[in-house]
PAZAPA-4460 file (N, C-alpha, C; in steps of 0.05 Angstrom, whole numbers, plus 32768, in hexadecimal, padded with zeros to 4 digits):
% residues 76
    n_x    n_y    n_z   ca_x   ca_y   ca_z    c_x    c_y    c_z   seq   type   mol
   896B   8A9F   872B   8957   8A91   873A   893B   8A97   872F     1      M     A
   8938   8AAD   8722   891E   8AB5   8717   8919   8AAA   86FB     2      N     A
   892A   8A98   86F2   8926   8A8D   86D7   890F   8A79   86D7     3      E     A
   88FF   8A7A   86C1   88E9   8A66   86C0   88F3   8A4A   86BD     4      P     A
   88E5   8A37   86C9   88ED   8A1B   86C8   88EB   8A10   86AB     5      A     A
   88D8   8A19   869C   88D4   8A10   8681   88DA   8A28   866F     6      V     A
   88EC   8A24   865C   88F4   8A39   864A   88E0   8A38   8633     7      H     A
   88D3   8A4F   862F   88C0   8A50   8618   88CE   8A5D   8601     8      S     A
   88C9   8A52   85E9   88D4   8A5D   85D1   88C0   8A71   85C6     9      H     A
   88CA   8A87   85BB   88B7   8A9A   85AE   88AA   8A8D   8597    10      P     A
   8891   8A95   8591   8883   8A88   857B   8892   8A8E   8561    11      P     A
   8894   8A79   8551   88A2   8A7D   8537   888F   8A89   8523    12      T     A
   889B   8A98   8511   888B   8AA4   84FC   8885   8A8F   84E7    13      E     A
   886E   8A93   84DA   8866   8A80   84C4   8876   8A88   84AB    14      K     A
   887C   8A74   849B   888A   8A77   8482   8876   8A71   846C    15      V     A
   8875   8A83   8458   8864   8A7F   8441   8871   8A6B   842E    16      A     A
   8861   8A57   8426   886B   8A42   8414   8857   8A40   83FD    17      V     A
   8861   8A3F   83E5   884F   8A3B   83CE   884F   8A1E   83C7    18      S     A
   8836   8A13   83C5   8833   89F6   83BD   881F   89F5   83A7    19      I     A
   8820   89DF   8398   880D   89DB   8383   87FA   89C4   838C    20      Q     A
   87E0   89CB   838B   87CC   89B7   8393   87B8   89B3   837D    21      L     A
   87AC   899C   837C   8797   8996   836A   877F   89A9   8370    22      D     A
   8774   89B6   835C   875E   89C9   8362   8746   89BC   8371    23      P     A
   8740   89A3   836A   872A   8995   8378   8731   8991   8396    24      D     A
   874A   898B   839C   8752   8987   83B7   8750   89A2   83C6    25      L     A
   8758   89B8   83BA   8756   89D2   83C6   8739   89D9   83CB    26      L     A
   8727   89D2   83B9   870B   89D8   83BD   8700   89C8   83D5    27      D     A
   8708   89AF   83D8   8700   899F   83EE   870A   89AB   8409    28      Q     A
   8723   89B5   8408   872D   89C2   8420   871E   89DB   8427    29      L     A
   8717   89EB   8413   8708   8A03   8418   86EC   89FE   8423    30      K     A
   86E1   89E7   841D   86C7   89E0   8429   86CA   89DA   8447    31      H     A
   86E1   89D1   844F   86E6   89CA   846B   86ED   89E3   847C    32      L     A
   86FC   89F5   8470   8706   8A0C   8480   870C   8A24   846E    33      T     A
   870D   8A3B   847A   8714   8A53   846B   8732   8A56   846A    34      N     A
   8741   8A45   8479   875E   8A47   8479   876B   8A2C   8472    35      D     A
   876C   8A25   8458   8777   8A0B   8450   8794   8A07   8459    36      P     A
   87A3   8A1D   845D   87BF   8A1A   8465   87C1   8A0D   8481    37      S     A
   87AD   8A12   8492   87AD   8A06   84AD   87A9   89E8   84AB    38      K     A
   8797   89E0   8499   8792   89C3   8496   87AB   89B5   848B    39      V     A
   87B8   89C2   8478   87D1   89B6   846D   87E6   89B5   8482    40      I     A
   87E9   89CA   8493   87FD   89CB   84A8   87F8   89B5   84BC    41      E     A
   87DF   89B1   84C5   87D9   899C   84D8   87DE   8980   84CC    42      V     A
   87D8   897C   84B3   87DC   8963   84A6   87FA   895C   84A4    43      A     A
   880A   8970   849E   8827   896C   849D   8832   8966   84B8    44      I     A
   8829   8974   84CD   8832   896E   84E8   882B   8951   84F0    45      R     A
   8813   8948   84EA   880B   892D   84F1   881C   8919   84E1    46      Q     A
   8821   891F   84C8   8831   890D   84B7   884D   890B   84C2    47      W     A
   8859   8921   84CA   8874   8921   84D5   8875   8912   84F0    48      L     A
   8860   8913   84FF   885F   8905   8519   8854   88E8   8516    49      R     A
   884D   88E0   84FE   8842   88C6   84F9   8828   88C1   850A    50      N     A
   8818   88D6   850C   87FF   88D4   851C   87E7   88D3   850A    51      Q     A
   87EB   88D0   84F0   87D4   88D1   84DE   87C1   88B9   84E3    52      S     A
   87CC   88A2   84EC   87BB   888B   84F1   87B2   887D   84D8    53      G     A
   87B8   8888   84C2   87AF   887D   84A9   87BC   8861   84A4    54      R     A
   87D6   8860   84A9   87E4   8846   84A6   87D9   8832   84BA    55      E     A
   87D2   883A   84D2   87C7   8828   84E6   87AD   881C   84DC    56      D     A
   879C   882C   84CF   8783   8823   84C5   8786   880D   84B0    57      E     A
   879B   8810   84A0   87A0   87FD   848B   87AC   87E3   8495    58      L     A
   87B9   87E5   84AD   87C6   87CD   84B7   87B9   87C2   84D1    59      A     A
   879F   87C8   84D4   8791   87BF   84EC   8790   87A0   84EC    60      R     A
   8791   8795   8504   878C   8779   8506   876F   8775   850B    61      T     A
   8764   8761   84FE   8747   875C   8501   8742   874D   851C    62      L     A
   872C   8753   8528   8724   8745   8540   871B   8729   8538    63      K     A
   8725   8715   8545   871D   86FA   853F   8703   86F3   854D    64      R     A
   86F2   86E5   853F   86D9   86DB   854B   86DF   86C5   855E    65      N     A
   86CF   86C2   8573   86D4   86AC   8585   86D0   8692   8576    66      P     A
   86DE   867D   857F   86DC   8663   8571   86BF   8658   8573    67      P     A
   86B7   864B   855E   869C   863F   855D   869E   8623   856A    68      V     A
   868D   861D   857D   868F   8603   8589   8687   85ED   8575    69      P     A
   8692   85D5   857A   868C   85BF   8567   866E   85BA   8566    70      P     A
   8665   85AD   8550   8649   85A7   854C   863E   8597   8563    71      R     A
   8626   859E   856C   8619   8590   8582   8620   859C   859D    72      G     A
   8631   85AF   859F   8639   85BA   85B9   8630   85D7   85BB    73      E     A
   861C   85DF   85AB   8612   85FB   85AC   8603   85FF   85C6    74      W     A
   8606   8616   85D2   85F9   861C   85EB   85E2   862E   85E5    75      N     A
   85CA   8623   85E1   85B2   8633   85D9   85A7   8641   85F0    76      D     A
***
C-alpha cells in the first residue's frame, strides 16, 4: 500500500561517445556554450522526437491574400 503511484526510474549514466565534427562547427558551438555535448544531446533528442520544426518551416503553407474586388468596386 505504501508503493508510489508513479514509478520513477533512477537517472541513467551518460555514455561517452566519440564523434568527428567539422572544426568550424565545433567553434560555433563553443561560442554558444561551454558544453557542446549538451547542445548535441538536445539536438539529437529533438531530431528523434521530430520536434525540430525545420521540416515544418520548409513546408509551410502561405497565407492567401484576400481576393481583390473587381475594378470599380473599391471601397475607398
